[in-house]
TORKOL-4160 file (C-alpha; in steps of 0.2 Angstrom, whole numbers, padded with zeros to 4 digits, m for minus):
331
<pt num="1" X="m0092" Y="m0591" Z="0811"/>
<pt num="2" X="m0100" Y="m0576" Z="0801"/>
<pt num="3" X="m0091" Y="m0564" Z="0789"/>
<pt num="4" X="m0097" Y="m0546" Z="0788"/>
<pt num="5" X="m0093" Y="m0538" Z="0771"/>
<pt num="6" X="m0092" Y="m0519" Z="0771"/>
<pt num="7" X="m0090" Y="m0508" Z="0756"/>
<pt num="8" X="m0083" Y="m0491" Z="0754"/>
<pt num="9" X="m0086" Y="m0479" Z="0741"/>
<pt num="10" X="m0070" Y="m0469" Z="0736"/>
<pt num="11" X="m0073" Y="m0453" Z="0727"/>
<pt num="12" X="m0060" Y="m0450" Z="0714"/>
<pt num="13" X="m0050" Y="m0434" Z="0716"/>
<pt num="14" X="m0053" Y="m0430" Z="0697"/>
<pt num="15" X="m0066" Y="m0436" Z="0685"/>
<pt num="16" X="m0056" Y="m0435" Z="0669"/>
<pt num="17" X="m0040" Y="m0427" Z="0661"/>
<pt num="18" X="m0038" Y="m0408" Z="0661"/>
<pt num="19" X="m0040" Y="m0406" Z="0642"/>
<pt num="20" X="m0056" Y="m0415" Z="0643"/>
<pt num="21" X="m0063" Y="m0405" Z="0657"/>
<pt num="22" X="m0060" Y="m0389" Z="0647"/>
<pt num="23" X="m0072" Y="m0396" Z="0634"/>
<pt num="24" X="m0086" Y="m0404" Z="0646"/>
<pt num="25" X="m0084" Y="m0394" Z="0662"/>
<pt num="26" X="m0075" Y="m0396" Z="0678"/>
<pt num="27" X="m0080" Y="m0410" Z="0689"/>
<pt num="28" X="m0090" Y="m0419" Z="0676"/>
<pt num="29" X="m0086" Y="m0437" Z="0671"/>
<pt num="30" X="m0081" Y="m0440" Z="0653"/>
<pt num="31" X="m0086" Y="m0455" Z="0642"/>
<pt num="32" X="m0073" Y="m0467" Z="0636"/>
<pt num="33" X="m0076" Y="m0460" Z="0618"/>
<pt num="34" X="m0072" Y="m0442" Z="0623"/>
<pt num="35" X="m0056" Y="m0448" Z="0632"/>
<pt num="36" X="m0051" Y="m0458" Z="0616"/>
<pt num="37" X="m0053" Y="m0445" Z="0603"/>
<pt num="38" X="m0052" Y="m0427" Z="0609"/>
<pt num="39" X="m0037" Y="m0417" Z="0607"/>
<pt num="40" X="m0026" Y="m0430" Z="0599"/>
<pt num="41" X="m0023" Y="m0419" Z="0583"/>
<pt num="42" X="m0005" Y="m0414" Z="0582"/>
<pt num="43" X="m0004" Y="m0395" Z="0580"/>
<pt num="44" X="0014" Y="m0389" Z="0583"/>
<pt num="45" X="0032" Y="m0394" Z="0584"/>
<pt num="46" X="0033" Y="m0400" Z="0566"/>
<pt num="47" X="0051" Y="m0401" Z="0561"/>
<pt num="48" X="0049" Y="m0401" Z="0542"/>
<pt num="49" X="0037" Y="m0399" Z="0528"/>
<pt num="50" X="0032" Y="m0415" Z="0518"/>
<pt num="51" X="0044" Y="m0416" Z="0503"/>
<pt num="52" X="0030" Y="m0422" Z="0492"/>
<pt num="53" X="0019" Y="m0407" Z="0496"/>
<pt num="54" X="0030" Y="m0393" Z="0504"/>
<pt num="55" X="0016" Y="m0380" Z="0503"/>
<pt num="56" X="0008" Y="m0388" Z="0518"/>
<pt num="57" X="0013" Y="m0394" Z="0536"/>
<pt num="58" X="0012" Y="m0412" Z="0540"/>
<pt num="59" X="m0005" Y="m0409" Z="0548"/>
<pt num="60" X="m0013" Y="m0394" Z="0540"/>
<pt num="61" X="m0030" Y="m0386" Z="0543"/>
<pt num="62" X="m0028" Y="m0378" Z="0525"/>
<pt num="63" X="m0030" Y="m0395" Z="0516"/>
<pt num="64" X="m0049" Y="m0392" Z="0516"/>
<pt num="65" X="m0058" Y="m0376" Z="0511"/>
<pt num="66" X="m0070" Y="m0380" Z="0525"/>
<pt num="67" X="m0068" Y="m0369" Z="0540"/>
<pt num="68" X="m0072" Y="m0373" Z="0558"/>
<pt num="69" X="m0066" Y="m0366" Z="0575"/>
<pt num="70" X="m0063" Y="m0383" Z="0582"/>
<pt num="71" X="m0062" Y="m0399" Z="0570"/>
<pt num="72" X="m0065" Y="m0410" Z="0586"/>
<pt num="73" X="m0083" Y="m0405" Z="0584"/>
<pt num="74" X="m0084" Y="m0418" Z="0570"/>
<pt num="75" X="m0088" Y="m0432" Z="0582"/>
<pt num="76" X="m0095" Y="m0449" Z="0578"/>
<pt num="77" X="m0113" Y="m0451" Z="0585"/>
<pt num="78" X="m0110" Y="m0469" Z="0586"/>
<pt num="79" X="m0096" Y="m0465" Z="0598"/>
<pt num="80" X="m0084" Y="m0478" Z="0590"/>
<pt num="81" X="m0067" Y="m0480" Z="0596"/>
<pt num="82" X="m0056" Y="m0496" Z="0594"/>
<pt num="83" X="m0065" Y="m0506" Z="0607"/>
<pt num="84" X="m0084" Y="m0504" Z="0604"/>
<pt num="85" X="m0080" Y="m0503" Z="0585"/>
<pt num="86" X="m0071" Y="m0520" Z="0585"/>
<pt num="87" X="m0084" Y="m0528" Z="0596"/>
<pt num="88" X="m0098" Y="m0522" Z="0585"/>
<pt num="89" X="m0090" Y="m0528" Z="0569"/>
<pt num="90" X="m0086" Y="m0545" Z="0577"/>
<pt num="91" X="m0104" Y="m0548" Z="0581"/>
<pt num="92" X="m0109" Y="m0543" Z="0564"/>
<pt num="93" X="m0096" Y="m0554" Z="0556"/>
<pt num="94" X="m0102" Y="m0569" Z="0566"/>
<pt num="95" X="m0120" Y="m0566" Z="0561"/>
<pt num="96" X="m0114" Y="m0564" Z="0542"/>
<pt num="97" X="m0104" Y="m0580" Z="0543"/>
<pt num="98" X="m0119" Y="m0589" Z="0550"/>
<pt num="99" X="m0129" Y="m0582" Z="0535"/>
<pt num="100" X="m0116" Y="m0589" Z="0523"/>
<pt num="101" X="m0116" Y="m0605" Z="0533"/>
<pt num="102" X="m0135" Y="m0607" Z="0531"/>
<pt num="103" X="m0133" Y="m0603" Z="0512"/>
<pt num="104" X="m0121" Y="m0617" Z="0510"/>
<pt num="105" X="m0129" Y="m0630" Z="0522"/>
<pt num="106" X="m0146" Y="m0627" Z="0513"/>
<pt num="107" X="m0139" Y="m0625" Z="0496"/>
<pt num="108" X="m0149" Y="m0609" Z="0494"/>
<pt num="109" X="m0139" Y="m0603" Z="0479"/>
<pt num="110" X="m0144" Y="m0618" Z="0469"/>
<pt num="111" X="m0161" Y="m0610" Z="0467"/>
<pt num="112" X="m0152" Y="m0596" Z="0457"/>
<pt num="113" X="m0154" Y="m0599" Z="0439"/>
<pt num="114" X="m0139" Y="m0596" Z="0427"/>
<pt num="115" X="m0149" Y="m0581" Z="0420"/>
<pt num="116" X="m0150" Y="m0573" Z="0437"/>
<pt num="117" X="m0132" Y="m0578" Z="0442"/>
<pt num="118" X="m0127" Y="m0568" Z="0426"/>
<pt num="119" X="m0137" Y="m0553" Z="0432"/>
<pt num="120" X="m0129" Y="m0554" Z="0449"/>
<pt num="121" X="m0112" Y="m0554" Z="0441"/>
<pt num="122" X="m0116" Y="m0539" Z="0430"/>
<pt num="123" X="m0126" Y="m0528" Z="0442"/>
<pt num="124" X="m0118" Y="m0530" Z="0459"/>
<pt num="125" X="m0101" Y="m0540" Z="0460"/>
<pt num="126" X="m0091" Y="m0527" Z="0451"/>
<pt num="127" X="m0094" Y="m0516" Z="0465"/>
<pt num="128" X="m0080" Y="m0526" Z="0474"/>
<pt num="129" X="m0068" Y="m0514" Z="0464"/>
<pt num="130" X="m0078" Y="m0499" Z="0469"/>
<pt num="131" X="m0077" Y="m0504" Z="0487"/>
<pt num="132" X="m0058" Y="m0504" Z="0485"/>
<pt num="133" X="m0059" Y="m0487" Z="0479"/>
<pt num="134" X="m0070" Y="m0482" Z="0494"/>
<pt num="135" X="m0057" Y="m0489" Z="0505"/>
<pt num="136" X="m0043" Y="m0479" Z="0497"/>
<pt num="137" X="m0053" Y="m0463" Z="0498"/>
<pt num="138" X="m0057" Y="m0465" Z="0516"/>
<pt num="139" X="m0039" Y="m0469" Z="0519"/>
<pt num="140" X="m0034" Y="m0452" Z="0511"/>
<pt num="141" X="m0047" Y="m0443" Z="0522"/>
<pt num="142" X="m0040" Y="m0452" Z="0537"/>
<pt num="143" X="m0022" Y="m0447" Z="0532"/>
<pt num="144" X="m0025" Y="m0429" Z="0527"/>
<pt num="145" X="m0040" Y="m0424" Z="0537"/>
<pt num="146" X="m0039" Y="m0414" Z="0553"/>
<pt num="147" X="m0046" Y="m0418" Z="0570"/>
<pt num="148" X="m0045" Y="m0436" Z="0578"/>
<pt num="149" X="m0064" Y="m0438" Z="0580"/>
<pt num="150" X="m0066" Y="m0437" Z="0561"/>
<pt num="151" X="m0050" Y="m0445" Z="0555"/>
<pt num="152" X="m0052" Y="m0460" Z="0566"/>
<pt num="153" X="m0070" Y="m0463" Z="0560"/>
<pt num="154" X="m0064" Y="m0462" Z="0542"/>
<pt num="155" X="m0051" Y="m0475" Z="0545"/>
<pt num="156" X="m0064" Y="m0487" Z="0552"/>
<pt num="157" X="m0075" Y="m0483" Z="0537"/>
<pt num="158" X="m0060" Y="m0487" Z="0526"/>
<pt num="159" X="m0058" Y="m0504" Z="0534"/>
<pt num="160" X="m0077" Y="m0508" Z="0533"/>
<pt num="161" X="m0076" Y="m0505" Z="0514"/>
<pt num="162" X="m0063" Y="m0519" Z="0513"/>
<pt num="163" X="m0075" Y="m0530" Z="0523"/>
<pt num="164" X="m0089" Y="m0527" Z="0510"/>
<pt num="165" X="m0077" Y="m0530" Z="0496"/>
<pt num="166" X="m0073" Y="m0547" Z="0504"/>
<pt num="167" X="m0091" Y="m0551" Z="0506"/>
<pt num="168" X="m0094" Y="m0548" Z="0488"/>
<pt num="169" X="m0080" Y="m0559" Z="0483"/>
<pt num="170" X="m0087" Y="m0572" Z="0495"/>
<pt num="171" X="m0104" Y="m0571" Z="0485"/>
<pt num="172" X="m0095" Y="m0574" Z="0469"/>
<pt num="173" X="m0085" Y="m0589" Z="0475"/>
<pt num="174" X="m0101" Y="m0596" Z="0482"/>
<pt num="175" X="m0109" Y="m0595" Z="0465"/>
<pt num="176" X="m0106" Y="m0608" Z="0451"/>
<pt num="177" X="m0089" Y="m0605" Z="0443"/>
<pt num="178" X="m0084" Y="m0592" Z="0456"/>
<pt num="179" X="m0066" Y="m0591" Z="0452"/>
<pt num="180" X="m0068" Y="m0588" Z="0434"/>
<pt num="181" X="m0082" Y="m0576" Z="0438"/>
<pt num="182" X="m0070" Y="m0565" Z="0448"/>
<pt num="183" X="m0059" Y="m0564" Z="0432"/>
<pt num="184" X="m0074" Y="m0558" Z="0422"/>
<pt num="185" X="m0079" Y="m0546" Z="0435"/>
<pt num="186" X="m0063" Y="m0537" Z="0434"/>
<pt num="187" X="m0064" Y="m0536" Z="0415"/>
<pt num="188" X="m0082" Y="m0529" Z="0417"/>
<pt num="189" X="m0075" Y="m0516" Z="0429"/>
<pt num="190" X="m0061" Y="m0511" Z="0417"/>
<pt num="191" X="m0070" Y="m0513" Z="0400"/>
<pt num="192" X="m0089" Y="m0515" Z="0400"/>
<pt num="193" X="m0098" Y="m0499" Z="0395"/>
<pt num="194" X="m0111" Y="m0500" Z="0409"/>
<pt num="195" X="m0097" Y="m0498" Z="0422"/>
<pt num="196" X="m0086" Y="m0485" Z="0414"/>
<pt num="197" X="m0095" Y="m0470" Z="0420"/>
<pt num="198" X="m0094" Y="m0477" Z="0438"/>
<pt num="199" X="m0075" Y="m0481" Z="0436"/>
<pt num="200" X="m0072" Y="m0464" Z="0429"/>
<pt num="201" X="m0081" Y="m0456" Z="0443"/>
<pt num="202" X="m0072" Y="m0466" Z="0456"/>
<pt num="203" X="m0055" Y="m0462" Z="0448"/>
<pt num="204" X="m0059" Y="m0444" Z="0448"/>
<pt num="205" X="m0064" Y="m0445" Z="0466"/>
<pt num="206" X="m0047" Y="m0453" Z="0471"/>
<pt num="207" X="m0037" Y="m0438" Z="0465"/>
<pt num="208" X="m0048" Y="m0425" Z="0474"/>
<pt num="209" X="m0037" Y="m0416" Z="0486"/>
<pt num="210" X="m0049" Y="m0408" Z="0498"/>
<pt num="211" X="m0053" Y="m0421" Z="0510"/>
<pt num="212" X="m0070" Y="m0415" Z="0516"/>
<pt num="213" X="m0075" Y="m0413" Z="0498"/>
<pt num="214" X="m0070" Y="m0431" Z="0496"/>
<pt num="215" X="m0080" Y="m0436" Z="0511"/>
<pt num="216" X="m0095" Y="m0428" Z="0502"/>
<pt num="217" X="m0092" Y="m0437" Z="0486"/>
<pt num="218" X="m0088" Y="m0454" Z="0493"/>
<pt num="219" X="m0098" Y="m0456" Z="0509"/>
<pt num="220" X="m0113" Y="m0445" Z="0505"/>
<pt num="221" X="m0116" Y="m0444" Z="0486"/>
<pt num="222" X="m0109" Y="m0460" Z="0479"/>
<pt num="223" X="m0114" Y="m0471" Z="0494"/>
<pt num="224" X="m0131" Y="m0463" Z="0495"/>
<pt num="225" X="m0135" Y="m0468" Z="0477"/>
<pt num="226" X="m0125" Y="m0485" Z="0475"/>
<pt num="227" X="m0131" Y="m0493" Z="0492"/>
<pt num="228" X="m0150" Y="m0491" Z="0489"/>
<pt num="229" X="m0148" Y="m0496" Z="0471"/>
<pt num="230" X="m0138" Y="m0512" Z="0474"/>
<pt num="231" X="m0144" Y="m0517" Z="0491"/>
<pt num="232" X="m0162" Y="m0512" Z="0491"/>
<pt num="233" X="m0169" Y="m0511" Z="0473"/>
<pt num="234" X="m0158" Y="m0523" Z="0464"/>
<pt num="235" X="m0158" Y="m0534" Z="0480"/>
<pt num="236" X="m0177" Y="m0535" Z="0480"/>
<pt num="237" X="m0177" Y="m0539" Z="0461"/>
<pt num="238" X="m0165" Y="m0553" Z="0463"/>
<pt num="239" X="m0173" Y="m0560" Z="0479"/>
<pt num="240" X="m0190" Y="m0561" Z="0471"/>
<pt num="241" X="m0182" Y="m0573" Z="0458"/>
<pt num="242" X="m0169" Y="m0581" Z="0467"/>
<pt num="243" X="m0176" Y="m0584" Z="0484"/>
<pt num="244" X="m0170" Y="m0579" Z="0502"/>
<pt num="245" X="m0152" Y="m0584" Z="0500"/>
<pt num="246" X="m0146" Y="m0569" Z="0490"/>
<pt num="247" X="m0154" Y="m0557" Z="0503"/>
<pt num="248" X="m0145" Y="m0567" Z="0517"/>
<pt num="249" X="m0128" Y="m0564" Z="0508"/>
<pt num="250" X="m0131" Y="m0545" Z="0507"/>
<pt num="251" X="m0138" Y="m0542" Z="0524"/>
<pt num="252" X="m0122" Y="m0534" Z="0531"/>
<pt num="253" X="m0122" Y="m0521" Z="0518"/>
<pt num="254" X="m0139" Y="m0515" Z="0522"/>
<pt num="255" X="m0136" Y="m0515" Z="0541"/>
<pt num="256" X="m0119" Y="m0506" Z="0538"/>
<pt num="257" X="m0126" Y="m0492" Z="0527"/>
<pt num="258" X="m0140" Y="m0488" Z="0539"/>
<pt num="259" X="m0127" Y="m0486" Z="0553"/>
<pt num="260" X="m0114" Y="m0477" Z="0543"/>
<pt num="261" X="m0125" Y="m0463" Z="0537"/>
<pt num="262" X="m0127" Y="m0457" Z="0555"/>
<pt num="263" X="m0108" Y="m0453" Z="0555"/>
<pt num="264" X="m0108" Y="m0446" Z="0537"/>
<pt num="265" X="m0123" Y="m0434" Z="0540"/>
<pt num="266" X="m0118" Y="m0429" Z="0557"/>
<pt num="267" X="m0101" Y="m0422" Z="0550"/>
<pt num="268" X="m0110" Y="m0413" Z="0536"/>
<pt num="269" X="m0123" Y="m0405" Z="0548"/>
<pt num="270" X="m0109" Y="m0398" Z="0559"/>
<pt num="271" X="m0101" Y="m0390" Z="0545"/>
<pt num="272" X="m0116" Y="m0383" Z="0537"/>
<pt num="273" X="m0122" Y="m0376" Z="0554"/>
<pt num="274" X="m0106" Y="m0367" Z="0557"/>
<pt num="275" X="m0106" Y="m0354" Z="0543"/>
<pt num="276" X="m0115" Y="m0348" Z="0527"/>
<pt num="277" X="m0099" Y="m0350" Z="0518"/>
<pt num="278" X="m0097" Y="m0368" Z="0522"/>
<pt num="279" X="m0115" Y="m0371" Z="0517"/>
<pt num="280" X="m0112" Y="m0362" Z="0500"/>
<pt num="281" X="m0096" Y="m0372" Z="0497"/>
<pt num="282" X="m0105" Y="m0389" Z="0501"/>
<pt num="283" X="m0119" Y="m0384" Z="0489"/>
<pt num="284" X="m0107" Y="m0380" Z="0475"/>
<pt num="285" X="m0098" Y="m0397" Z="0477"/>
<pt num="286" X="m0115" Y="m0406" Z="0477"/>
<pt num="287" X="m0120" Y="m0396" Z="0461"/>
<pt num="288" X="m0103" Y="m0402" Z="0453"/>
<pt num="289" X="m0103" Y="m0420" Z="0458"/>
<pt num="290" X="m0121" Y="m0426" Z="0460"/>
<pt num="291" X="m0124" Y="m0425" Z="0441"/>
<pt num="292" X="m0109" Y="m0436" Z="0439"/>
<pt num="293" X="m0116" Y="m0449" Z="0451"/>
<pt num="294" X="m0132" Y="m0449" Z="0441"/>
<pt num="295" X="m0123" Y="m0452" Z="0425"/>
<pt num="296" X="m0113" Y="m0466" Z="0433"/>
<pt num="297" X="m0129" Y="m0475" Z="0440"/>
<pt num="298" X="m0139" Y="m0473" Z="0424"/>
<pt num="299" X="m0133" Y="m0487" Z="0413"/>
<pt num="300" X="m0133" Y="m0499" Z="0428"/>
<pt num="301" X="m0151" Y="m0494" Z="0432"/>
<pt num="302" X="m0156" Y="m0497" Z="0414"/>
<pt num="303" X="m0148" Y="m0514" Z="0413"/>
<pt num="304" X="m0157" Y="m0519" Z="0430"/>
<pt num="305" X="m0174" Y="m0511" Z="0428"/>
<pt num="306" X="m0177" Y="m0507" Z="0409"/>
<pt num="307" X="m0193" Y="m0497" Z="0408"/>
<pt num="308" X="m0194" Y="m0494" Z="0427"/>
<pt num="309" X="m0176" Y="m0487" Z="0428"/>
<pt num="310" X="m0180" Y="m0469" Z="0427"/>
<pt num="311" X="m0193" Y="m0470" Z="0441"/>
<pt num="312" X="m0182" Y="m0480" Z="0452"/>
<pt num="313" X="m0167" Y="m0469" Z="0449"/>
<pt num="314" X="m0178" Y="m0454" Z="0454"/>
<pt num="315" X="m0184" Y="m0462" Z="0470"/>
<pt num="316" X="m0165" Y="m0465" Z="0475"/>
<pt num="317" X="m0160" Y="m0447" Z="0472"/>
<pt num="318" X="m0176" Y="m0441" Z="0480"/>
<pt num="319" X="m0171" Y="m0450" Z="0496"/>
<pt num="320" X="m0154" Y="m0442" Z="0495"/>
<pt num="321" X="m0161" Y="m0425" Z="0492"/>
<pt num="322" X="m0172" Y="m0427" Z="0507"/>
<pt num="323" X="m0156" Y="m0431" Z="0518"/>
<pt num="324" X="m0148" Y="m0416" Z="0510"/>
<pt num="325" X="m0162" Y="m0404" Z="0515"/>
<pt num="326" X="m0163" Y="m0411" Z="0532"/>
<pt num="327" X="m0144" Y="m0406" Z="0534"/>
<pt num="328" X="m0148" Y="m0388" Z="0529"/>
<pt num="329" X="m0141" Y="m0389" Z="0511"/>
<pt num="330" X="m0151" Y="m0384" Z="0495"/>
<pt num="331" X="m0163" Y="m0396" Z="0487"/>
């Protein structure tokens, strides 16, 4: 007995939803990302104004001075919505867990001398508190921003920052006297002179009302200085003395930063391209905040690199300037 299997192609009557067809053209197939993020922003039928801020609607385009015809232009080039985002982070978490497992199995942190443990504690681990601030800032962007493509990406950014804070905590706990170290790290964040400019800057960012200005401060300027400092230059310094273990413990941070700047820069590029007014506004924000970021990084760079601090700091900000010029902003 033979069985003959036949297949039939069924052409769908429509390729996607009507509101997506308006954006991409009739008869074209939409991506899952397009269907997941476009035109979900509430725009009408608001029954009351927020009692805590009655000058604005619940969702209000005026909460930023940036102007766009369509805020759904602020798409994520990674095309993250819930499913691909969680799958990607699950893979990365598994890889990072394997790194920590290898560190523990091979006792790689035992190669770190007390002197270099102290340097890790002072130069890097207080950033767990800065990461909590970054989480808060991106939650604000998600809550008060406009356009689902951007606000959904900001919320993913916020959750990533909690993950980075947890990895920093895990590094502390893996070092000798980890629990006591966490207590000292909090004291350093609150009181040590080297960290006060950074804490001051973070607290000022947390009360910034314009959500796109906050995106520039947190995700472009602060991250653009802190991540190369902590996870490239300081990382190389520590790894040269402490072996491969420390580099394995911070691998997620480097991979995440290289990925996240794609979203950060893509949003800025759209805003700059839209109008000269937007470009001028962004440049004014850069001029106001970048000196503060330099001031916050200076004492940490001095503590880390001594006589080489100025050269390394200039290299970090030269890289940030090159990104800015590429986006169409002033040098």
